[in-house]
C-alpha positions in Angstrom: 70.5 110.7 108.8 73.6 109.7 106.8 76.6 108.3 108.6 79.6 110.4 107.7 83.1 109.0 107.8 85.9 111.5 108.3 88.9 109.3 107.8 91.1 108.1 104.9 89.3 104.9 103.8 92.6 103.6 102.3 94.2 103.5 105.8 91.2 102.4 107.8 91.9 99.2 109.8 89.5 96.2 110.1 88.3 97.2 113.5 87.1 100.6 112.3 85.5 99.0 109.2 83.6 96.5 111.4 82.4 99.3 113.7 81.2 101.5 110.9 79.4 98.7 109.1 77.8 97.3 112.3 74.0 97.4 111.8 73.4 98.0 115.5 75.7 101.0 115.5 74.0 102.4 112.4 70.6 101.9 114.0 71.6 104.1 116.9 72.6 106.8 114.5 69.2 106.7 112.9 
């Protein structure tokens, strides 16, 4: 299943980017 991001990528902070690119978080979504 694709992980959809519903925020403005230009204003995303580093913490959000780290969370969304965390392989363990992505694995839960799958």
